[in-house]
C-alpha positions in Angstrom: -29.1 -111.7 -132.5 -31.7 -111.6 -129.7 -31.2 -107.8 -129.5 -31.9 -107.4 -133.2 -35.1 -109.4 -132.9 -36.3 -107.3 -129.9 -35.7 -104.0 -131.8 -37.6 -105.3 -134.8 -40.6 -106.2 -132.6 -40.5 -102.8 -131.0 -40.5 -101.1 -134.4 -43.5 -103.2 -135.5 -45.4 -102.2 -132.4 -44.7 -98.6 -132.9 -45.7 -98.8 -136.6 -49.0 -100.4 -135.5 -49.6 -97.7 -132.9 -49.0 -94.9 -135.4 -51.3 -96.5 -138.0 -54.0 -96.5 -135.3 -53.6 -92.9 -134.4 -56.8 -90.8 -134.9 -57.0 -87.4 -136.5 -57.0 -85.6 -133.2 -53.5 -86.6 -132.4 -52.2 -85.7 -135.9 -53.8 -82.2 -135.7 -52.5 -81.4 -132.2 -51.3 -77.8 -132.1 -47.6 -77.1 -131.2 -47.4 -76.2 -127.5 -44.7 -73.5 -128.2 -46.7 -71.6 -130.9 -49.7 -69.4 -130.7 -52.0 -69.1 -133.8 -52.3 -65.7 -135.4 -56.0 -65.5 -134.7 -55.3 -66.0 -131.0 -52.5 -63.4 -130.9 -54.5 -60.6 -132.6 -57.7 -61.1 -130.7 -55.9 -60.8 -127.3 -54.6 -57.4 -126.2 -51.8 -58.9 -124.1 -50.5 -61.2 -126.7 -50.6 -58.4 -129.3 -48.6 -56.2 -127.0 -46.1 -58.9 -126.5 -45.7 -59.3 -130.3 -45.2 -55.5 -130.8 -42.9 -55.2 -127.8 -40.6 -57.9 -129.3 -39.9 -55.6 -132.2 -38.1 -53.3 -129.9 -35.3 -55.9 -129.9 -34.3 -54.6 -133.3 -32.7 -51.7 -131.4 -30.0 -54.2 -130.2 -28.0 -52.5 -127.5 -28.1 -49.2 -129.4 -24.5 -48.1 -130.0 -23.1 -49.9 -127.0 -21.4 -52.7 -128.9 -17.8 -53.6 -128.3 -16.9 -52.1 -131.6 -18.6 -48.8 -132.0 -19.3 -46.7 -135.1 -17.2 -43.9 -133.6 -14.2 -46.0 -134.6 -15.2 -45.6 -138.2 -15.0 -41.8 -137.9 -12.6 -39.1 -136.8 -13.8 -39.6 -133.2 -12.1 -42.8 -132.2 -9.8 -45.8 -133.1 -10.6 -49.4 -132.3 -7.7 -50.8 -130.3 -7.7 -54.5 -131.3 -6.8 -55.6 -134.8 -8.6 -57.9 -137.3 -12.2 -56.9 -136.4 -13.2 -55.5 -139.8 -13.5 -51.9 -138.9 -10.4 -50.9 -140.8 -11.8 -52.3 -144.1 -14.3 -49.4 -143.8 -11.9 -46.7 -142.7 -9.3 -47.7 -145.3 -12.0 -47.9 -148.1 -11.4 -51.6 -148.7 -15.0 -52.7 -148.4 -16.6 -54.4 -151.4 -20.0 -56.1 -152.2 -18.9 -59.4 -150.8 -17.1 -58.1 -147.7 -18.7 -54.8 -146.4 -16.4 -54.7 -143.4 -18.0 -54.2 -140.0 -21.7 -53.4 -139.9 -23.4 -53.1 -136.6 -26.5 -55.3 -136.0 -28.6 -52.2 -135.9 -28.0 -51.4 -139.6 -27.5 -54.8 -141.1 -29.7 -55.4 -144.2 -31.3 -58.7 -143.3 -31.9 -57.9 -139.6 -33.7 -54.7 -140.5 -36.0 -56.3 -142.9 -36.9 -59.0 -140.4 -38.1 -56.2 -138.0 -39.9 -54.5 -140.9 -41.7 -57.7 -141.6 -42.8 -58.0 -138.0 -44.0 -54.4 -138.1 -46.0 -55.1 -141.2 -47.6 -58.1 -139.6 -48.6 -55.9 -136.7 -50.0 -53.2 -138.9 -52.0 -55.6 -140.9 -53.7 -57.1 -137.9 -54.2 -53.9 -135.8 -55.7 -51.7 -138.4 -59.1 -53.3 -137.7 -58.5 -54.6 -134.1 -60.4 -57.4 -132.4 -60.0 -55.9 -128.9 -60.2 -52.5 -127.3 -59.4 -49.9 -130.0 -57.6 -47.5 -127.6 -55.1 -50.2 -126.7 -54.9 -51.4 -130.3 -54.2 -47.8 -131.6 -51.2 -47.4 -129.2 -49.7 -50.7 -130.5 -50.5 -49.7 -134.1 -48.7 -46.4 -133.6 -45.6 -48.2 -132.3 -45.8 -50.5 -135.3 -45.9 -47.6 -137.8 -42.9 -46.1 -135.9 -40.9 -49.3 -136.2 -41.6 -49.7 -139.9 -40.4 -46.1 -140.4 -37.4 -46.5 -138.0 -36.0 -49.6 -139.5 -36.4 -48.4 -143.1 -34.6 -45.2 -141.9 -31.7 -47.2 -140.6 -31.3 -48.7 -144.1 -32.0 -45.4 -145.9 -29.1 -43.5 -144.2 -26.7 -46.4 -144.8 -27.6 -47.6 -148.3 -29.7 -44.9 -149.8 -33.0 -45.8 -151.3 -34.0 -49.4 -150.5 -37.2 -51.5 -151.2 -39.8 -49.9 -149.0 -41.8 -53.0 -148.0 -45.4 -52.7 -146.8 -46.7 -56.2 -147.5 -46.2 -59.5 -145.7 -44.6 -62.0 -148.0 -45.6 -65.7 -147.8 -43.9 -68.8 -148.9 -46.7 -69.4 -151.4 -46.0 -66.1 -153.2 -44.8 -66.5 -156.7 -42.3 -63.6 -156.9 -40.0 -62.3 -154.1 -38.1 -59.9 -156.4 -38.5 -56.2 -155.6 -36.8 -53.1 -156.9 -35.3 -50.3 -154.8 -37.6 -47.4 -154.2 -36.1 -44.0 -155.0 -34.6 -42.0 -152.2 -37.6 -39.5 -152.4 -40.1 -42.3 -152.2 -38.5 -43.8 -149.2 -38.5 -40.4 -147.4 -42.1 -39.8 -148.2 -43.1 -43.3 -147.0 -41.2 -42.9 -143.8 -42.7 -39.5 -143.1 -46.2 -40.9 -143.8 -45.7 -43.7 -141.3 -44.4 -41.2 -138.7 -47.4 -38.9 -139.2 -49.6 -41.9 -138.6 -47.6 -43.0 -135.5 -47.5 -39.5 -133.9 -51.3 -39.2 -134.4 -52.1 -42.6 -132.9 -49.7 -42.0 -130.0 -50.8 -38.5 -129.2 -52.8 -39.4 -126.1 -50.7 -42.3 -125.0 -49.0 -42.1 -121.6 -45.3 -41.3 -122.0 -43.0 -44.1 -120.7 -39.2 -43.9 -120.9 -37.9 -46.5 -123.2 -41.1 -46.8 -125.2 -42.1 -45.1 -128.5 -44.1 -41.9 -128.0 -45.6 -39.2 -130.1 -42.4 -37.1 -129.5 -40.2 -40.0 -130.6 -42.1 -40.2 -133.9 -41.6 -36.4 -134.4 -37.9 -36.7 -133.5 -37.4 -39.4 -136.1 -39.3 -37.3 -138.7 -37.0 -34.4 -137.8 -33.9 -36.5 -138.4 -35.1 -38.0 -141.7 -36.1 -34.6 -143.2 -32.8 -33.1 -142.0 -30.9 -35.7 -143.9 -33.1 -35.4 -146.9 -32.4 -31.7 -147.1 -28.6 -32.2 -147.0 -26.2 -31.8 -149.9 -25.5 -35.5 -150.3 -29.1 -36.0 -151.2 -29.4 -33.1 -153.6 -28.4 -34.1 -157.1 -27.0 -30.8 -158.2 -24.8 -30.4 -155.0 -23.8 -34.0 -154.8 -22.7 -34.3 -158.5 -20.8 -31.1 -158.3 -18.8 -32.4 -155.3 -18.2 -36.0 -156.5 -17.4 -37.3 -159.9 -18.2 -40.8 -158.8 -21.8 -39.8 -157.8 -22.1 -37.6 -161.0 -21.4 -40.7 -163.1 -23.9 -43.0 -161.3 -26.7 -44.0 -163.7 -29.3 -44.3 -161.0 -29.0 -41.2 -158.9 -32.7 -41.4 -157.9 -31.8 -44.1 -155.5 -29.4 -41.8 -153.6 -30.8 -38.3 -153.9 -33.5 -36.0 -155.1 -33.2 -35.4 -158.8 -35.7 -32.6 -158.9 -37.5 -30.2 -156.6 -36.2 -27.4 -154.3 -33.6 -28.0 -151.7 -34.8 -24.8 -149.9 -38.3 -26.3 -149.6 -36.7 -29.4 -148.1 -34.8 -27.3 -145.6 -38.1 -25.6 -144.7 -39.7 -29.0 -144.1 -36.7 -30.0 -141.9 -37.0 -26.8 -139.9 -40.7 -27.2 -139.3 -40.3 -30.8 -138.3 -37.6 -29.9 -135.8 -39.8 -27.1 -134.4 -42.6 -29.7 -133.7 -40.2 -31.5 -131.4 -39.0 -28.2 -129.8 -42.6 -27.4 -128.9 -42.4 -30.4 -126.5 -40.5 -28.3 -124.0 -41.1 -30.8 -121.3 -38.0 -32.6 -122.7 -35.7 -29.5 -122.4 -33.0 -29.7 -119.8 -31.5 -26.4 -118.6 -32.0 -24.6 -121.9 -33.4 -21.5 -120.3 -30.1 -19.9 -119.3 -29.2 -16.3 -120.3 -25.5 -16.8 -119.7 -22.9 -19.5 -119.6 -22.7 -21.8 -116.6 -19.5 -22.1 -114.6 -16.9 -24.6 -116.0 -17.7 -27.1 -113.2 -21.4 -26.8 -113.8 -21.0 -27.1 -117.5 -19.1 -30.4 -117.0 -21.7 -31.7 -114.5 -24.6 -30.8 -116.9 -23.0 -32.6 -119.8 -22.1 -35.6 -117.7 -25.7 -35.8 -116.4 -27.0 -35.8 -120.0 -24.7 -38.6 -121.1 -25.7 -40.7 -118.0 -29.4 -40.4 -118.9 -30.6 -40.9 -115.4 -28.8 -44.3 -115.1 -26.3 -43.2 -112.4 -26.7 -41.9 -108.9 -23.6 -39.8 -109.6 -25.4 -37.2 -111.6 -28.5 -35.0 -111.8 -31.3 -37.5 -112.4 -33.6 -34.8 -113.9 -31.3 -34.8 -117.0 -33.2 -37.9 -118.2 -35.9 -35.5 -119.5 -33.6 -34.8 -122.5 -33.9 -38.4 -123.5 -36.9 -38.7 -125.8 -36.3 -42.4 -126.6 -33.5 -44.6 -125.1 -32.4 -48.2 -125.0 -32.4 -49.1 -121.3 -30.6 -51.9 -119.6 -31.2 -53.9 -116.4 -28.8 -55.6 -114.0 -30.3 -59.0 -114.2 -29.7 -59.4 -117.9 -26.2 -59.9 -119.3 -26.5 -57.5 -122.2 -23.5 -55.9 -124.0 -24.9 -52.5 -123.3 -24.2 -52.9 -119.6 -20.5 -53.4 -120.2 -19.5 -50.0 -121.7 -17.1 -49.2 -119.0 -15.3 -52.5 -119.3 -15.3 -52.4 -123.1 -13.8 -48.9 -123.4 -12.1 -48.2 -120.0 -8.4 -48.0 -119.1 -6.3 -51.2 -119.0 -4.9 -49.9 -115.7 -8.3 -50.7 -114.3 -8.4 -54.2 -116.0 -10.6 -52.9 -118.8 -10.4 -53.4 -122.6 -9.8 -50.0 -124.1 -11.9 -50.9 -127.1 -12.8 -47.5 -128.7 -10.4 -44.8 -127.9 -10.5 -41.0 -128.7 -8.1 -39.7 -131.4 -6.4 -36.4 -131.2 -8.4 -35.0 -134.1 -11.5 -34.9 -131.9 -9.6 -33.6 -128.8 -8.3 -30.7 -130.9 -11.8 -29.7 -132.0 -12.8 -28.8 -128.4 -12.5 -25.0 -128.1 -10.9 -23.2 -125.3 -13.3 -22.1 -122.6 -13.2 -18.6 -123.9 -14.6 -19.9 -127.3 -11.3 -19.8 -129.3 -10.0 -22.6 -131.4 -7.3 -24.7 -129.8 -4.0 -24.1 -131.4 -0.8 -26.2 -131.0 1.3 -23.4 -132.2 0.2 -21.4 -129.2 2.9 -22.1 -126.6 0.6 -21.6 -123.6 -2.0 -23.9 -125.0 0.5 -26.6 -126.1 2.1 -26.6 -122.6 -1.3 -27.3 -120.9 -3.6 -28.8 -123.6 -6.3 -30.0 -121.2 -6.6 -26.9 -119.2 -9.2 -24.1 -119.8 -11.0 -26.2 -122.5 -14.6 -26.6 -123.3 -16.0 -28.2 -120.1 -17.6 -31.0 -122.1 -14.1 -32.4 -122.8 -13.6 -33.4 -119.1 -17.0 -35.2 -119.2 -16.3 -37.0 -122.5 -12.7 -38.1 -122.4 -10.2 -39.5 -119.9 -6.8 -37.9 -120.6 -3.5 -38.0 -118.9 -3.8 -36.6 -115.3 -7.6 -36.8 -115.2 -9.1 -37.8 -111.9 -10.9 -41.1 -112.1 -12.1 -43.9 -109.9 -10.2 -45.7 -107.2 -7.8 -48.3 -108.6 -8.6 -51.9 -108.0 -7.0 -53.6 -104.9 -4.1 -55.1 -106.8 -3.2 -51.7 -108.4 -4.0 -49.1 -105.8 -0.5 -49.1 -104.2 1.0 -48.2 -107.6 -1.5 -45.2 -108.0 -3.0 -44.0 -104.7 -4.0 -40.8 -106.4 -6.5 -42.4 -108.9 -5.4 -40.5 -111.9 -5.2 -41.6 -115.6 -1.7 -42.3 -116.6 -1.1 -42.4 -120.4 2.4 -41.0 -120.6 5.9 -41.9 -119.4 7.4 -40.1 -116.4 10.7 -39.8 -114.6 10.7 -41.0 -111.0 13.4 -41.8 -108.4 13.7 -45.5 -107.8 14.6 -47.3 -104.6 18.3 -46.9 -105.3 17.9 -43.1 -105.5 18.4 -43.2 -109.3 16.3 -41.4 -111.9 14.4 -43.9 -114.1 11.5 -43.9 -116.6 8.1 -45.3 -115.5 5.4 -46.0 -118.1 1.9 -45.0 -117.1 -0.5 -47.7 -115.8 -2.9 -47.0 -118.7 -0.4 -47.4 -121.5 0.6 -50.3 -123.8 3.8 -50.6 -121.7 1.9 -50.8 -118.4 2.5 -53.6 -115.9 -1.3 -54.1 -116.0 -2.6 -55.9 -119.1 -0.5 -53.9 -121.5 -2.2 -55.5 -124.6 -5.4 -53.7 -123.6 -3.8 -50.3 -123.4 -4.9 -47.3 -125.5 -2.9 -46.7 -128.7 -4.0 -43.1 -128.8 -3.3 -41.8 -125.3 -7.0 -41.4 -124.4 -10.1 -43.2 -123.2 -13.8 -42.5 -123.5 -15.4 -41.3 -120.3 -18.8 -40.5 -121.7 -21.5 -43.1 -121.0 -19.4 -44.7 -118.2 -20.9 -44.5 -114.8 -18.4 -42.6 -112.6 -19.7 -44.2 -109.3 -16.5 -44.8 -107.4 -17.8 -48.0 -106.0 -18.4 -49.5 -109.5 -15.5 -51.6 -110.8 -16.2 -51.6 -114.5 -14.4 -54.9 -115.2 -16.9 -56.8 -113.0 -20.1 -54.6 -112.8 -22.8 -54.0 -115.3 -23.9 -50.4 -115.5 -27.4 -49.1 -116.3 -26.6 -46.1 -118.6 -29.2 -45.9 -121.4 -28.2 -45.5 -125.1 -29.8 -42.3 -126.5 -31.8 -43.1 -129.6 -33.3 -39.7 -129.7 -32.5 -36.6 -127.6 -34.3 -33.3 -127.4 -30.9 -31.7 -127.9 -30.5 -33.4 -131.3 -33.8 -31.8 -132.4 -32.5 -28.4 -131.2 -29.4 -28.9 -133.3 -31.5 -30.0 -136.3 -33.5 -26.8 -136.0 -30.4 -24.7 -135.8 -28.9 -26.3 -138.9 -32.1 -25.8 -140.9 -32.3 -22.1 -139.8 -28.7 -21.6 -140.9 -29.3 -23.1 -144.3 -32.4 -20.8 -144.7 -30.4 -17.7 -143.7 -32.1 -17.3 -140.4 -29.0 -16.7 -138.4 -30.4 -14.9 -135.5 -32.9 -17.7 -134.7 -30.1 -20.3 -135.2 -27.8 -18.5 -132.7 -30.5 -18.1 -130.2 -31.0 -21.8 -129.9 -27.4 -22.8 -130.4 -26.3 -20.6 -127.5 -28.8 -22.3 -125.3 -26.8 -25.5 -125.6 -23.5 -23.7 -125.2 -24.7 -21.8 -122.0 -25.7 -25.1 -120.5 -22.2 -26.5 -121.3 -20.4 -23.5 -119.8 -19.4 -22.0 -123.1 -19.8 -18.4 -124.3 -22.2 -17.3 -127.0 -21.5 -17.6 -130.7 -21.7 -14.3 -132.5 -20.7 -15.2 -136.1 -23.0 -15.2 -139.1 -23.0 -16.8 -142.6 -20.5 -19.4 -143.5 -18.6 -18.8 -140.2 -21.7 -19.6 -138.2 -22.2 -22.8 -140.2 -18.7 -23.9 -139.3 -19.2 -23.1 -135.7 -22.5 -25.0 -135.7 -20.9 -28.1 -137.3 -18.2 -28.2 -134.6 -20.8 -27.7 -131.9 -22.8 -30.6 -133.2 -19.6 -32.7 -133.3 -18.8 -32.0 -129.7 -22.3 -32.2 -128.2 -23.2 -35.4 -129.9 -19.8 -37.1 -129.7 -20.0 -40.9 -129.6 -23.7 -41.0 -130.4 -23.4 -42.3 -134.0 -24.0 -39.0 -135.6 -20.6 -38.2 -136.9 -20.5 -41.1 -139.3 -23.6 -39.8 -141.1 -23.1 -36.0 -140.6 -19.7 -36.0 -142.3 -21.2 -37.8 -145.2 -24.4 -35.8 -145.7 -22.4 -32.6 -145.5 -20.0 -34.1 -148.0 -16.9 -33.1 -145.9 -15.8 -36.7 -145.4 -12.7 -36.5 -147.5 -11.3 -33.8 -145.3 -12.5 -35.2 -142.0 -13.1 -38.9 -142.0 -10.4 -39.5 -144.5 -7.7 -38.0 -142.3 -5.1 -40.3 -140.6 -5.9 -41.2 -137.1 -3.5 -39.4 -134.7 -2.3 -39.9 -131.2 -0.6 -38.1 -128.3 2.8 -38.9 -126.8 3.4 -37.5 -123.3 6.6 -37.3 -121.3 7.0 -35.9 -117.8 10.5 -34.7 -116.8 11.3 -34.1 -113.2 12.2 -30.5 -112.4 15.5 -29.8 -110.8 15.6 -30.9 -107.2 12.3 -32.8 -107.3 12.4 -36.4 -105.9 9.2 -38.3 -106.7 9.0 -42.0 -105.9 5.3 -42.6 -106.6 4.1 -40.8 -109.7 1.3 -38.3 -109.6 0.3 -35.7 -112.2 1.8 -32.5 -110.8 3.1 -29.5 -112.9 5.0 -28.2 -109.8 7.1 -31.4 -109.9 7.2 -32.0 -113.7 7.7 -30.4 -117.0 5.3 -32.1 -119.5 5.8 -32.3 -123.2 3.0 -33.2 -125.6 3.8 -34.5 -129.1 1.1 -35.3 -131.7 1.8 -37.9 -134.3 -0.1 -40.2 -136.7 -0.9 -43.8 -135.8 1.4 -46.4 -137.3 -0.1 -47.1 -140.8 0.4 -50.8 -140.1 -2.3 -50.5 -137.4 -4.7 -48.5 -139.5 -4.1 -46.5 -142.7 -7.2 -44.4 -143.1 -8.2 -43.0 -146.5 -11.4 -41.8 -148.2 -13.1 -43.0 -151.4 -16.3 -41.5 -152.6 -17.9 -44.9 -152.8 -17.9 -44.8 -149.0 -20.8 -42.2 -149.0 -23.0 -45.2 -149.2 -22.5 -48.8 -148.1 -22.5 -51.6 -150.7 -25.4 -54.0 -150.9 -24.0 -57.4 -150.1 -23.6 -59.7 -153.0 -25.7 -62.3 -151.4 -28.7 -59.9 -151.3 -28.2 -59.1 -155.0 -28.1 -62.8 -155.8 -31.4 -63.3 -153.9 -33.0 -60.3 -155.4 -31.8 -59.7 -159.0 -33.8 -56.5 -159.3 -31.5 -54.7 -156.8 -29.0 -52.3 -158.4 -25.6 -51.8 -156.6 -24.4 -48.5 -155.2 -21.7 -46.6 -157.1 -18.1 -47.6 -156.8 -18.6 -51.3 -155.9 
């Protein structure tokens, strides 16, 4: 009872104290918030606000589950992560399957809102106009970029320029047409490039060239068949029957004019030749140099194991630092071989491997006995820099594994060896799902991604964060954009001139075809050069070839090594002088992933929660 009385007295005292508070106490400003007027009248605080919008980049494409595994580039090893609801066309308005943070509807609009706040307050700045214009240019870029992320995923979306308040009466807004979105994005990028024209270039920050590169991408997509009503409807009965085609495509105007705009936009980027890396060659590099060049480009200056000057190709990247535990630093661990204690997350499928040409520029052909017997020999040098395949040289094994493999080679097959009793027996590779090392993390396809993994032999990927940047925009992408537009406009000579610059750097011979054959060669070149950079997901859609590419079953390689007569190997090493190797391609077990294509997959569904919140939104076709 005494305790209750004391509490009552305390409450009475507190009540009296609160009643005696003056207005100054009640109006005290929160210590963890800065008023708008303070933020936008101070250059440093304004910069901090705009800099925070960069966080919408996330970790670029370096998530554990990558978009490559929703394409014919890769397969995600671990089940029940939502990716196969996309590849098997099982997504619906309520469950869209896996969507990366960098494309998610609500996250993009939160960044668009921040950009709009910045634009509103920086148009008439309250501090040095030069500093304010740089920040304003970045804000215009961000508004364009995040709308573009939505546009290429969903089609036309509400293009938001205002800053909504809780006091507003109506939050409902209709989708803008595809054409309106493109025009608004291009307008923002024109503003951004003008405002950033004199700004000092800093890697990792938005620049004039980054704005031009984004403009090039947007106009390239806009000119593509998926977004031309006559072409899209002719190729898809689902799209032909959609009652609101204006949200997905141009319903009038000239596709040729749109290709011309795409060509001119790409050429604006190409004029910034300070970003060109080894594109002045008159003949193909050697195979070794081609591999080194491509590896240097993919490492983006983040590794001491490659030519640091290749960073110049990177117009805008998402960089990582050792001190911060960001997912982007763990690419090697996420995707590397289980025989090195890594997770084998996204693994290459045979469809991609087969699209790498021979070094002489011929298509790879399994019916060719010589090619089939040595499928990784005499191939496009970029293959070696992109994929870890059976027998590929790699880093030193960890201390607990090195006695099993003193040769440091990838082992994704099964091989005969002579055991301690002098008997012939089968040994499964260290990097397989029957490995003695973390078999559950083994590749299902027989391959691992090498691209974007720091090859420094001192770096154990399972324990060490790397510093390879994610390429948001590369000069090489703009070159390919330019080539594509030229081909579509019938300017084959110009297209080949630029396309062969990329091939020479990679150690590949010149392309000589014209017309439709040139287009096919170009599309394959783009597939190889930009592998694992989130382009294939969109390219196959905008070219409307997804049914015959992305819709294919994922396939794998099975490798056996049989000892030749008289050979006695006790510790396995890839060696054709000791072994006869057999390579058999087969489809992945459909119980793991049963890929198919449905034309509704050309665009992602708008989540039902978004439609419930905004009843003016109209759903995409097929959902």
